[in-house]
VOBA-1610 file (N, C-alpha, C; in pm, whole numbers, padded with zeros to 5 digits, always signed):
BEGIN
Unk+08794-06892-11316Unk+08851-06814-11214Unk+08988-06763-11266Unk+09009-06635-11252Unk+09138-06580-11292Unk+09215-06545-11168Unk+09338-06580-11172Unk+09423-06556-11061Unk+09486-06419-11072Unk+09499-06340-10967Unk+09570-06210-10976Unk+09713-06235-10993Unk+09770-06196-11106Unk+09908-06227-11138Unk+10006-06119-11097Unk+09955-06005-11045Unk+10035-05899-11001Unk+10115-05929-10873Unk+10242-05905-10884Unk+10324-05930-10766Unk+10329-05803-10684Unk+10320-05815-10549Unk+10324-05693-10471Unk+10465-05629-10476Unk+10466-05500-10465Unk+10592-05427-10468Unk+10655-05443-10322Unk+10780-05475-10320Unk+10848-05497-10192Unk+10844-05369-10111Unk+10824-05383-09983Unk+10815-05270-09888Unk+10944-05186-09891Unk+11066-05246-09888Unk+11186-05162-09889Unk+11189-05071-10014Unk+11143-05117-10125Unk+11141-05034-10246Unk+11047-04919-10230Unk+10935-04938-10167Unk+10837-04825-10140Unk+10897-04725-10053Unk+10960-04772-09936Unk+11024-04682-09841Unk+11138-04602-09907Unk+11219-04670-09982Unk+11326-04595-10050Unk+11271-04492-10149Unk+11165-04526-10217Unk+11110-04427-10318Unk+11054-04309-10240Unk+10990-04329-10134Unk+10935-04213-10051Unk+11045-04126-09995Unk+11148-04190-09942Unk+11263-04112-09887Unk+11329-04032-09999Unk+11348-04085-10116Unk+11408-04014-10226Unk+11316-03901-10269Unk+11189-03923-10273Unk+11097-03814-10317Unk+11098-03697-10219Unk+11099-03730-10085Unk+11106-03624-09981Unk+11237-03551-09988Unk+11347-03626-10012Unk+11481-03558-10024Unk+11484-03468-10141Unk+11421-03508-10253Unk+11419-03427-10366Unk+11342-03295-10343Unk+11231-03304-10276Unk+11148-03188-10243Unk+11229-03090-10150Unk+11292-03147-10047Unk+11369-03061-09955Unk+11482-02997-10032Unk+11554-03068-10123Unk+11658-03013-10199Unk+11613-02897-10292Unk+11497-02917-10354Unk+11450-02812-10444Unk+11406-02685-10357Unk+11343-02704-10247Unk+11309-02589-10164Unk+11431-02518-10108Unk+11537-02595-10065Unk+11657-02526-10018Unk+11728-02453-10129Unk+11734-02510-10250Unk+11794-02452-10363Unk+11722-02324-10403Unk+11591-02326-10395Unk+11508-02208-10430Unk+11540-02091-10334Unk+11549-02126-10202Unk+11577-02028-10102Unk+11716-01959-10126Unk+11813-02046-10154Unk+11949-01993-10178Unk+11948-01903-10305Unk+11879-01947-10410Unk+11874-01870-10534Unk+11802-01739-10501Unk+11690-01738-10431Unk+11618-01618-10401Unk+11702-01522-10329Unk+11776-01564-10226Unk+11867-01477-10145Unk+11979-01417-10232Unk+12028-01495-10323Unk+12140-01441-10404Unk+12087-01340-10513Unk+11968-01365-10566Unk+11915-01280-10665Unk+11840-01157-10614Unk+11746-01188-10524Unk+11654-01080-10475Unk+11720-00990-10373Unk+11818-01039-10302Unk+11875-00966-10193Unk+12013-00911-10239Unk+12034-00872-10362Unk+12158-00820-10405Unk+12170-00682-10344Unk+12291-00624-10344Unk+12310-00490-10291Unk+12220-00388-10362Unk+12181-00292-10287Unk+12086-00191-10331Unk+12168-00086-10409Unk+12131-00052-10526Unk+12194+00052-10605Unk+12117+00184-10585Unk+12196+00291-10546Unk+12131+00419-10533Unk+12221+00520-10607Unk+12153+00598-10690Unk+12227+00697-10771Unk+12273+00811-10686Unk+12376+00887-10730Unk+12417+01010-10664Unk+12311+01115-10681Unk+12277+01186-10574Unk+12190+01296-10575Unk+12253+01416-10504Unk+12210+01537-10533Unk+12269+01647-10456Unk+12242+01632-10308Unk+12350+01608-10233Unk+12340+01592-10091Unk+12457+01665-10026Unk+12454+01800-10017Unk+12567+01879-09979Unk+12612+01851-09839Unk+12530+01802-09747Unk+12570+01776-09613Unk+12586+01621-09582Unk+12582+01538-09683Unk+12598+01396-09666Unk+12719+01351-09588Unk+12826+01424-09602Unk+12950+01388-09531Unk+12964+01449-09392Unk+12858+01516-09343Unk+12868+01589-09218Unk+12878+01486-09097Unk+12936+01535-08988Unk+12938+01446-08869Unk+12800+01401-08824Unk+12701+01493-08838Unk+12561+01457-08803Unk+12514+01333-08884Unk+12537+01338-09010Unk+12495+01225-09095Unk+12567+01098-09055Unk+12699+01112-09030Unk+12779+00992-08992Unk+12726+00931-08865Unk+12688+01016-08764Unk+12625+00967-08642Unk+12492+00901-08664Unk+12417+00952-08751Unk+12285+00899-08782Unk+12301+00761-08849Unk+12389+00754-08947Unk+12407+00626-09010Unk+12458+00521-08915Unk+12544+00554-08821Unk+12595+00459-08723Unk+12483+00410-08627Unk+12380+00491-08605Unk+12279+00455-08505Unk+12152+00395-08572Unk+12153+00377-08703Unk+12035+00324-08769Unk+12011+00183-08724Unk+11881+00140-08720Unk+11845+00007-08680Unk+11878-00099-08792Unk+11886-00225-08750Unk+11909-00331-08846Unk+11780-00368-08917Unk+11662-00333-08865Unk+11535-00358-08927Unk+11454-00226-08926Unk+11392-00194-09044Unk+11313-00080-09058Unk+11191-00108-09145Unk+11074-00077-09098Unk+10950-00103-09169Unk+10938-00249-09217Unk+10987-00340-09136Unk+10979-00479-09165Unk+11082-00535-09256Unk+11180-00449-09298Unk+11292-00482-09392Unk+11420-00497-09315Unk+11511-00588-09359Unk+11642-00598-09298Unk+11738-00503-09364Unk+11837-00458-09290Unk+11943-00366-09341Unk+12010-00436-09466Unk+12034-00350-09566Unk+12087-00406-09692Unk+12223-00343-09720Unk+12301-00406-09792Unk+12431-00356-09839Unk+12403-00263-09960Unk+12479-00161-09971Unk+12469-00068-10085Unk+12571-00107-10196Unk+12531-00102-10321Unk+12615-00136-10433Unk+12710-00019-10455Unk+12830-00051-10497Unk+12938+00043-10524Unk+12907+00111-10656Unk+12931+00235-10677Unk+12973+00326-10569Unk+12858+00377-10489Unk+12869+00352-10362Unk+12765+00394-10266Unk+12770+00541-10241Unk+12657+00614-10251Unk+12660+00754-10221Unk+12678+00783-10077Unk+12740+00899-10043Unk+12763+00933-09898Unk+12629+00959-09834Unk+12617+00928-09710Unk+12495+00958-09636Unk+12375+00874-09664Unk+12397+00754-09721Unk+12287+00675-09763Unk+12282+00540-09690Unk+12164+00484-09674Unk+12144+00352-09622Unk+12020+00289-09685Unk+12006+00159-09672Unk+11888+00090-09730Unk+11856-00036-09655Unk+11728-00073-09659Unk+11675-00193-09598Unk+11589-00259-09710Unk+11589-00392-09713Unk+11505-00460-09816Unk+11462-00594-09774Unk+11346-00636-09827Unk+11295-00773-09810Unk+11307-00855-09945Unk+11315-00779-10054Unk+11327-00843-10191Unk+11375-00727-10276Unk+11387-00759-10406Unk+11446-00658-10498Unk+11345-00549-10535Unk+11216-00571-10494Unk+11114-00463-10516Unk+11062-00398-10381Unk+11088-00473-10276Unk+11040-00411-10147Unk+11160-00360-10066Unk+11176-00228-10067Unk+11291-00170-09999Unk+11261-00033-09944Unk+11345+00013-09854Unk+11342+00143-09797Unk+11480+00200-09810Unk+11482+00331-09859Unk+11613+00394-09864Unk+11617+00519-09779Unk+11731+00549-09728Unk+11745+00676-09648Unk+11865+00752-09703Unk+11844+00881-09707Unk+11951+00973-09747Unk+11964+01085-09643Unk+12080+01108-09597Unk+12103+01220-09504Unk+12183+01332-09573Unk+12143+01452-09544Unk+12212+01565-09599Unk+12163+01627-09724Unk+12041+01578-09765Unk+11979+01621-09891Unk+11930+01765-09878Unk+11893+01822-09996Unk+11831+01956-09992Unk+11678+01942-09956Unk+11627+02045-09893Unk+11481+02051-09863Unk+11408+02052-09996Unk+11302+01972-10014Unk+11231+01976-10143Unk+11157+02107-10169Unk+11137+02139-10291Unk+11073+02263-10330Unk+10927+02269-10275Unk+10870+02156-10255Unk+10729+02151-10207Unk+10712+02204-10073Unk+10822+02221-09993Unk+10815+02259-09856Unk+10797+02414-09843Unk+10696+02456-09766Unk+10675+02593-09729Unk+10632+02594-09579Unk+10623+02714-09519Unk+10591+02711-09377Unk+10446+02663-09357Unk+10370+02649-09463Unk+10226+02595-09451Unk+10213+02451-09485Unk+10323+02386-09510Unk+10319+02241-09549Unk+10281+02163-09426Unk+10182+02073-09437Unk+10143+01993-09318Unk+10260+01898-09286Unk+10285+01890-09154Unk+10387+01793-09109Unk+10331+01711-08995Unk+10400+01603-08957Unk+10368+01526-08845Unk+10491+01498-08759Unk+10465+01465-08636Unk+10577+01439-08540Unk+10602+01286-08531Unk+10726+01246-08544Unk+10762+01112-08526Unk+10901+01101-08463Unk+10916+01045-08344Unk+11047+01029-08287Unk+11117+01164-08256Unk+11043+01261-08219Unk+11099+01395-08189Unk+11134+01477-08307Unk+11098+01438-08425Unk+11129+01520-08548Unk+10999+01544-08623Unk+10993+01656-08695Unk+10882+01692-08779Unk+10911+01641-08918Unk+10816+01574-08974Unk+10827+01507-09110Unk+10721+01553-09201Unk+10754+01567-09327Unk+10654+01596-09430Unk+10653+01477-09534Unk+10541+01458-09587Unk+10522+01345-09685Unk+10505+01397-09827Unk+10580+01337-09918Unk+10564+01367-10059Unk+10541+01235-10132Unk+10435+01225-10203Unk+10400+01106-10282Unk+10457+01128-10423Unk+10516+01026-10486Unk+10571+01035-10619Unk+10452+01056-10714Unk+10463+01169-10795Unk+10351+01204-10885Unk+10348+01124-11016Unk+10446+01039-11034Unk+10460+00955-11159Unk+10347+00855-11160Unk+10270+00846-11267Unk+10162+00752-11279Unk+10216+00606-11259Unk+10149+00524-11174Unk+10197+00390-11156Unk+10293+00372-11045Unk+10348+00480-10993Unk+10443+00469-10886Unk+10374+00476-10750Unk+10416+00398-10656Unk+10355+00415-10521Unk+10459+00448-10420Unk+10568+00510-10465Unk+10672+00560-10371Unk+10629+00684-10293Unk+10668+00685-10170Unk+10652+00799-10085Unk+10781+00832-10015Unk+10812+00964-10008Unk+10932+01007-09948Unk+10890+01099-09830Unk+10951+01073-09714Unk+10931+01158-09594Unk+11059+01234-09570Unk+11047+01362-09549Unk+11156+01451-09516Unk+11148+01513-09381Unk+11258+01524-09312Unk+11256+01601-09177Unk+11250+01747-09216Unk+11175+01823-09141Unk+11157+01962-09173Unk+11214+02055-09065Unk+11253+01995-08949Unk+11290+02087-08833Unk+11437+02071-08799Unk+11514+02015-08884Unk+11660+01996-08847Unk+11748+01996-08967Unk+11874+02018-08937Unk+11971+02013-09047Unk+12082+01918-08993Unk+12126+01830-09074Unk+12092+01812-09214Unk+11956+01737-09231Unk+11899+01764-09353Unk+11765+01710-09382Unk+11785+01558-09410Unk+11688+01479-09361Unk+11688+01331-09388Unk+11573+01300-09475Unk+11587+01214-09575Unk+11482+01172-09658Unk+11467+01017-09653Unk+11350+00965-09633Unk+11331+00825-09625Unk+11225+00786-09730Unk+11258+00700-09825Unk+11166+00665-09936Unk+11133+00515-09925Unk+11007+00496-09945Unk+10951+00350-09938Unk+10824+00345-10021Unk+10777+00225-10033Unk+10652+00205-10104Unk+10543+00265-10021Unk+10437+00328-10085Unk+10340+00399-10015Unk+10255+00315-09915Unk+10242+00190-09936Unk+10162+00104-09849Unk+10247+00038-09741Unk+10350+00111-09697Unk+10441+00057-09592Unk+10396+00076-09453Unk+10290+00024-09417Unk+10241+00016-09275Unk+10240+00151-09204Unk+10278+00150-09081Unk+10276+00262-08992Unk+10409+00341-09006Unk+10405+00438-09100Unk+10534+00515-09123Unk+10577+00598-09004Unk+10482+00650-08929Unk+10520+00732-08814Unk+10603+00651-08716Unk+10562+00532-08683Unk+10636+00450-08586Unk+10769+00412-08640Unk+10773+00381-08774Unk+10900+00343-08832Unk+11002+00461-08838Unk+10943+00577-08876Unk+11033+00698-08878Unk+11090+00736-08743Unk+11017+00700-08644Unk+11075+00730-08509Unk+11204+00653-08479Unk+11226+00540-08548Unk+11346+00465-08536Unk+11465+00525-08615Unk+11432+00619-08708Unk+11540+00684-08786Unk+11612+00791-08712Unk+11546+00856-08618Unk+11606+00969-08548Unk+11715+00925-08457
//
């Protein structure tokens, strides 16, 4: 007969090991969240574009009235130098919505261009023609200054979200 020579592990040692393991997991998850927020939610960089009316009082009023959330994204800070008449919302570094006020009407617009109504404004949609891009820009067609909202093409119900922009 052989006697089992293994000594049992003391219960306090097991409890301490479990507590340390759980604390390590919580620490790693908290650190990952902080790192994600610092890296992925950096200020949005927007280049200067011809926006002759970006400094108008109408654009200033629009920017002041914009919502904190648009198309499921939170309002984001713009990187310096921030262009006049611009705003952005983002959920990550690749999921964002940008708005520009005071831009020129796109050359694709004619009196026959199909538009839709959202929030009391008429909007036209232009999809980015570059292969692999899924960006879509909506332009107001019935008011001045012109407002342009750009987002990923698969961004839910654009009409409902654009109503929040007016």
